[in-house]
N, C-alpha and C positions, 0 to 999 in steps of 0.2 A: 490278187493273191488270196489264197484260201485262208480262212480263219484258223488261228493257231489252236491245237488241241487243248493246251493248258487253259487258254481263255475260254474255250467251249465248256470244259468240265467245271471250271470255276463258276461260270455264269449259270450253268445247269443246276448246280447245288444251291446257289443263292436263290434261284427261282423256286426250287422245291421246298426249301426251308423257310421261305418268307411266310410269316403267320398272317392269317386273316384274308388271304387272297388266293386260295387254292386253284379256282377255275381260271383266273387270269394268269397265274403262274404257269399253269399247264400249257396255255395257248402261247405264252411268250417263249417257253422252253421248246415247243415244237418249231417255232419260227427260227430260233437259234440253231436247232438241229438241222433244219433245211439249209440255213446259211453255211453251216459247216460241211454238210455232205454234198450240196449241189454247187457250191462255189460262188464266185462273184456275180453271175447273172441273177441269182436269186437272193443275194445278201441284203440288198436294199429293201426288197419286198418283205423279207422275213423280219427285218428290224421294224419296218412300218407296221406289220401285223402285230408284232410284239407290243409296240407302243399303244396301238389301238386297243388291244386286248387288255393292257394294263389300265388304260383309262376307263374302259367298260367295267373292269373288275372293281376299280376304286369306287365308281358310282354305285354298283351293286352292293359293295361292302358297306357304304354309308347308309343305305336303306335298310339293311338287315344285319347290323353289326352284332347284335346280341346273340342271334342264333348261329352265325358263322364263327364267332369267337369260341362259343361252347364246343361246336363240332370240331373246329381246328385243334383246340386244346386236347380233346379226347384222342384225335387221330395222332397228334404229335406224341402223346404219351405212349401210344402203341407202336408207332413206327420208329421213333427216335429215342427210345428209352435209354440206350447205352450212351448217348452223347448229349443231345439238346436238353433233355429233361434234367440230367444231372447238373448241367451248367446253370440252368435256370433256378433249380431248387437249392443249390449249395449256398448261394449268396444270402438269401433271406433267412435260412435256417441257422447259419453260423453264429450270428449274435445271440440267438435264443439259447443255443448250446452253451455259449460262454457264460450267459447269465445263470444257467442252471448249475454250472460248475462253481461259480464264484458266490452265488447267492443261496447256498444251502444251509445257512445258519440264521437263527432268529436275530433280528436287528437290535443293536444297542440303542438305548434312549439317552437323551442328553442329561437326564437326571435319574438317580436311583431313588425309589420311593417318592418321586415327585419333587425332591428338593436337594438331595445330595449331588454335587457336581460330578458329571461323568463325561466331560467334554473330550477326553483324550482316548476313549475306547473306540476301537475299530472292530466291526463285526465280521469282516470277510478277509479273504486273502488278496483282495484287490491291490494292484500295484499303484500306490499313491505317489504323487510327486514328492520329492524331498522337501522337508520343512525348511523354510527360510528363517533367517534370524528373527524377522518380525513375527512369524508363526509361533516360534518358541516363546517369544516375549508375551504374545497375546495369551497363550494357554497358561503361562505362569501367572499372569495377571487375573485371568478368569478364575483360576483355582484359589487365588489369594483374596480377591475382593468381591466375589459373588456374595449375594445376600446370605447364602447358606454356609459360607466359609467359617462362620462363627460356631458351627455345630461341634466340631471336634475340639477346638480350644475350650468350649464351655464344658464338655465332658471331662477333659483333662484337668481343668481348673477345679471342678467339683471333686474329682478323685484326689488331687493333690491336697486340697483343703481338708478332706476327710482323713487322709493319712498324715497330715502335718508334714508334708514333704520339705517345705522350706519354713522353718519356725519363724524366721525374721519377717515373714509376710503377715503374721498374726492370724486372727480367727474372725468369724462372722462375715458380714458383708464387705468390710474393708479388706479383709484377708482374701476373700473370693475375688474381689476386683483386681487385686495385685496378681493373683495367680492367673486371672483371665488375660490381662494385657500381656503378661510375659508369655503365656502360651500362644497368644495371637501373633506376637512378634516372632516367636520361634517358628511357627508355621509359615509365615510370610517369607522369612529369610530362607527357610528350607525349600520352599517352592521355587524361588528364584535361583537358588544354587543348583537344585536338582533338575529343573525343567528349562532353565534358560542359560545361565552363565557357563556352567561346566559343559553341557551338551553343545553349545556353540563352539567351544574350544575343541572338543573331541569329535564333533560332527556326528552326534548321535540323534536318533529318532526318539522323541519323547512320548510317542503314542503307544497305547497298549493294544496289541493285536490278539483278539480272542481266539483261543484254540477251538472251542465250540464243539468238539466231538471226542469220542473215546470214553473210557471209564471215569468215574469220579476221581479216583486216585491219580490217574494220568493227568487230568485237567487241573487238579489241585496242585500237583507237583509242578506242572508247567507254570501256573500262575505265580506260585511262590518263587520259582527260579527266576522270574523276571526282575526280581530285586537285584540280581547280580548279572543277568544276561539281558541284553536288549539288541535292537537293530541299529546299524549305522545308517547314515543318510543314503548310502549306496545300497542298502537292503541286506547287508551281511550281519550275522549274529556276532556280537562283540561283548566284551566286558562292560557292564553297566557302570562306567565311571561317574556318570551324572548322579546316579543314586548313591553309590558308596562314597565317593569322594565329596560330592556335593553335600550329603548329609553330615559328613564329618566336618566339613568347613563351616556349615551352619551351627553345629554344636560348639565348635570352637568360638564362633562369634558371640554365642550366647553368654560367654563368660564376661563380656563387656557390660552387660546390664543386669546380671544377677549379683546378689550380695557377695562380698569378698570371701566370706566363709565357704561359699558354694563353688568357688572357682578351683576345682581340683581335677586331676586327670580322671579320677573315678566317676565324678559327676558328669564330666564331658563325655566319657565313654558311654555312660548310661543314657544320656540324651541322644547320642549317636545311634546306639542300638534301638532306642525307642522310635526314632524317626524312620529307620529302615524297616522296623517291624510293622509300623503303622502303614507304610506304603505297601508292604507285602500283603497285609490283610486287605488293603484297598484293591490290589490286583485280584485277589481271590473273590472279592465281591463283584468286581467287573466281569470276571469269567463266568460266574453263575447267575448274574443278574437276569439275563434273558430267560433262563429256565424258571427262576423264581417269579419273574414278571408274568410268564405264561401260566404257570400252575396256580398262582395265588390271585393274579389280577387279570387273567384272561388276555394277556398280550399275545404277540405273534408267536406261533408255535416254533419251538427249537428244532433245528435240523430240517426245516421245511424250506422249499424254494421261495425266495422273497424277491419280488421285482424291485430293482433299485430305482 
């Protein structure tokens, strides 16, 4: 029985497109051609000739692999530009293109100015896995018990002492100590409410995603808006219940350890607004920290491709 045409053309194309063995492929294809055209009497001979040519070509290829690979690659680019070259080049180039699209911003660092926690800032649009309950607990704990977490309470304690915000605390070192521990407890309870307890219930993502491009006003507006807008665990923009409700709950809890005279709706509301305002300013700092880090401390250049 004569060889089927579909088998012939399939084998012919495989021979021609086989890299690194051009002379052997040609001989094998001629054998297949003879088998197809001349029929059964010559089929066995043609196949044997093809196998012999393939073995000879393999030996020759092993002895001069470098030169044949170079010439074959050049010929393939000229002869098969519309098909083979595209298929070969598409795969390795695709990851690089993705990196260029996602890594076009300066990276965030784990700390601002070398000591202020910046653990939740994300510098790209990369699709990250949803935070687990453990992840949210860990970030709240890092922000609460890192060695630098005393920085903001220390500033607030000094300001409150200077303005005599709570006269019952007194003055001097003793007064400052009372302001300090109250501010520290305020910060810790607010961190766990905002970054852990409420976001677990509402399924919110507690990370800050840097905008990283656009005008100053656009980026500043975006950063401040994160106090009321955030991402859900599924990646959608949602109301930031963790920030707004969590801060309010923390302010309400503070009435349990402040002097009875300070337990009023006005003071609770003031503490609530202070907590949200501080977080809004922290988002602003996270947004522009890569720029500041570059221009003042020669960090990675903003809006430049950064390999991840």
